[in-house]
C-alpha positions as CSV (number, residue, x, y, z in Angstrom):
1,M,49.2,10.0,35.3
2,R,50.5,9.8,38.9
3,L,53.1,7.2,39.1
4,L,54.4,5.2,41.9
5,F,58.3,4.5,42.1
6,Y,59.9,1.7,44.6
7,L,63.3,1.6,44.6
8,S,65.7,-0.7,47.1
9,H,68.5,0.8,48.7
10,P,71.4,-0.2,46.8
11,Q,75.3,-2.3,48.8
12,V,76.0,-2.0,51.9
13,D,78.6,-2.6,54.6
14,I,78.2,-5.9,56.1
15,D,79.1,-6.1,59.5
16,P,77.7,-9.4,61.5
17,E,78.0,-7.3,65.1
18,T,75.8,-4.1,64.1
19,P,72.0,-5.0,63.9
20,V,71.2,-5.0,60.3
21,T,68.4,-2.1,60.4
22,N,71.3,-0.2,61.1
23,W,73.6,-0.8,58.5
24,S,75.2,2.0,56.5
25,L,75.1,2.4,52.7
26,S,79.1,1.2,51.1
27,N,81.2,3.2,49.6
28,T,79.8,1.3,46.1
29,G,75.8,2.0,47.6
30,W,76.7,5.8,48.1
31,G,78.2,5.9,44.7
32,R,75.4,4.6,42.6
33,V,72.6,6.7,44.5
34,M,74.8,10.1,44.2
35,A,75.1,9.1,40.5
36,L,71.4,8.4,40.0
37,A,70.6,11.6,42.5
38,A,73.2,13.8,39.5
39,R,71.0,12.6,36.7
40,R,68.0,14.3,38.8
41,W,66.2,11.1,39.3
42,P,63.4,11.2,39.8
43,K,62.3,14.5,38.1
44,A,59.7,16.2,40.3
45,P,58.4,13.0,42.9
46,A,56.1,15.4,45.0
47,H,56.6,13.1,48.3
48,V,59.4,11.0,49.1
49,F,58.7,8.2,51.4
50,S,61.6,6.0,53.8
51,S,61.8,3.0,55.8
52,T,63.1,3.3,59.2
53,E,66.0,1.9,58.4
54,T,69.5,3.3,58.0
55,K,70.7,2.2,54.7
56,A,67.3,3.4,53.8
57,R,67.2,6.4,54.7
58,Q,70.5,7.1,53.6
59,T,69.3,6.6,49.7
60,A,66.2,8.6,50.6
61,A,68.4,12.1,51.7
62,I,70.4,11.7,48.7
63,L,67.9,11.9,46.1
64,A,65.7,14.2,47.7
65,T,67.4,16.5,49.0
66,P,68.7,18.0,45.5
67,L,65.5,17.9,44.6
68,G,64.0,20.1,48.0
69,V,61.6,17.6,49.0
70,P,61.4,16.1,52.8
71,V,61.7,12.4,53.4
72,N,58.4,10.9,55.0
73,I,59.7,8.3,57.7
74,L,57.4,4.9,57.5
75,P,57.2,3.1,60.0
76,R,56.0,-0.1,59.2
77,S,58.2,-0.5,56.0
78,G,60.9,-1.8,56.9
79,E,62.4,-5.3,55.5
80,V,61.5,-8.5,56.8
81,D,62.0,-9.3,60.0
82,R,64.6,-11.9,60.3
83,S,65.5,-11.0,64.2
84,S,65.1,-15.2,64.8
85,T,68.0,-16.1,63.1
86,G,69.9,-12.4,62.9
87,Y,73.2,-12.0,60.7
88,L,73.3,-14.9,58.3
89,P,76.5,-15.7,56.1
90,Q,75.3,-14.6,52.5
91,E,74.6,-18.4,51.3
92,E,72.7,-19.2,54.6
93,H,70.8,-16.3,54.0
94,E,70.0,-17.3,50.2
95,A,68.6,-20.4,51.7
96,Q,66.4,-18.7,53.9
97,A,65.1,-16.3,51.4
98,D,64.2,-19.2,49.2
99,L,62.1,-20.6,52.1
100,L,60.7,-16.9,52.6
101,F,59.5,-17.1,49.2
102,A,58.4,-20.5,48.8
103,S,56.0,-20.5,51.7
104,P,55.0,-17.3,52.2
105,M,51.9,-18.6,54.4
106,E,54.6,-20.1,56.8
107,S,57.5,-18.8,58.7
108,A,61.0,-19.3,57.5
109,N,62.7,-20.4,60.9
110,G,60.9,-17.5,62.8
111,W,61.2,-15.1,60.0
112,E,58.5,-12.9,59.6
113,R,56.3,-14.8,57.5
114,A,55.9,-13.1,53.8
115,I,52.6,-13.0,53.6
116,D,52.0,-10.4,56.5
117,A,55.0,-8.2,55.2
118,Q,53.3,-7.6,52.3
119,S,50.2,-6.9,53.8
120,R,52.1,-4.2,56.1
121,M,53.3,-3.1,52.9
122,L,50.3,-2.6,51.2
123,A,48.6,-0.7,54.1
124,N,51.4,1.7,54.2
125,L,50.6,2.1,50.3
126,A,47.2,3.0,50.8
127,Q,48.3,5.0,53.9
128,I,50.0,7.4,51.8
129,Q,47.7,7.6,48.7
130,R,44.9,8.7,51.5
131,T,47.2,11.3,52.9
132,H,48.7,12.5,49.9
133,P,46.7,12.6,47.3
134,A,48.3,14.4,44.3
135,G,51.4,14.1,43.0
136,D,54.4,11.3,42.1
137,L,55.1,9.0,45.3
138,L,58.9,7.5,45.7
139,M,59.2,4.7,48.2
140,V,62.9,3.8,49.4
141,G,62.8,0.7,51.1
142,H,64.1,-3.0,50.8
143,G,64.1,-5.9,48.3
144,A,61.9,-8.6,49.7
145,V,58.9,-6.0,50.5
146,G,59.3,-4.5,47.5
147,T,59.4,-7.5,45.8
148,F,56.0,-8.8,47.7
149,L,54.5,-5.4,47.3
150,W,54.7,-5.7,43.7
151,C,53.8,-9.2,43.5
152,A,50.4,-7.6,44.8
153,I,50.2,-4.7,42.4
154,A,50.9,-7.4,39.6
155,G,48.5,-9.9,40.5
156,Q,51.1,-12.4,41.1
157,R,52.1,-14.7,43.9
158,I,54.5,-14.4,45.9
159,H,57.3,-15.8,43.7
160,R,61.7,-16.0,44.3
161,G,61.5,-14.9,40.3
162,A,60.0,-11.5,40.8
163,D,63.3,-10.8,43.6
164,Q,65.1,-7.9,42.7
165,L,68.5,-8.2,41.0
166,P,71.9,-9.1,43.1
167,G,73.4,-6.2,44.7
168,G,70.3,-4.3,45.2
169,G,69.6,-0.6,43.8
170,C,66.8,-1.4,41.7
171,I,63.4,0.3,40.7
172,W,59.9,-0.6,39.7
173,M,57.1,1.6,38.6
174,A,53.4,1.4,38.7
175,S,50.3,4.2,37.7
176,L,48.0,5.0,40.3
177,T,44.6,5.0,39.1
178,V,41.1,5.5,40.6
179,T,40.8,1.5,40.6
180,G,44.5,0.8,42.1
181,P,47.7,0.7,41.2
182,K,48.6,-0.9,38.1
183,P,52.1,-2.2,37.3
184,L,54.4,-0.4,34.4
185,Q,57.9,-1.6,35.2
186,P,59.0,-4.4,37.0
187,W,62.7,-4.4,38.7
188,A,65.6,-3.1,36.8
189,R,68.6,-1.5,38.2
190,M,68.3,2.4,38.7
191,E,71.3,3.1,36.0
192,Q,68.8,2.3,33.6
193,Y,66.7,5.1,35.0
194,S,67.7,8.7,34.0
195,G,65.5,11.0,34.7
196,T,61.7,9.8,33.7
């Protein structure tokens, strides 16, 4: 069975003076990914993909290096475009995210619409399935867009209840079949995965 894993980056160093897309993993985030890599997870992905954002590329590189596979960059797989508001303190950010999930067809104060982010993630998945027709796939990215992709695969409406767990560093898994992706395992913390 061919598998698709989606991994959201874990904790980052929050710097209001730096664009969110350039934030790096925090020491806690680095430690979590290093521990996952030490367990040789995933066992043997044929292909590893990452968004262009620094924190995702760092996460992907840590996992790909010991496996001896390259990291393929997916230009349109970044997190929801939040440039209209820029950095928001945690409480304000969560309120915005609630709006984003609650009304996927509408823009939450200028943020990219959830439905548009979901569409580009589905297009990314279709592209990498066409260009990489064999072997398991690992996509490394972000919580919201990863949730939107999961909702599409699982046949669910976009809703906050499907979101990743606090702190990020979560994984979901699907099978890739001739009739399309099929959900296998919803978001779970990376610590729950041990080589499978």
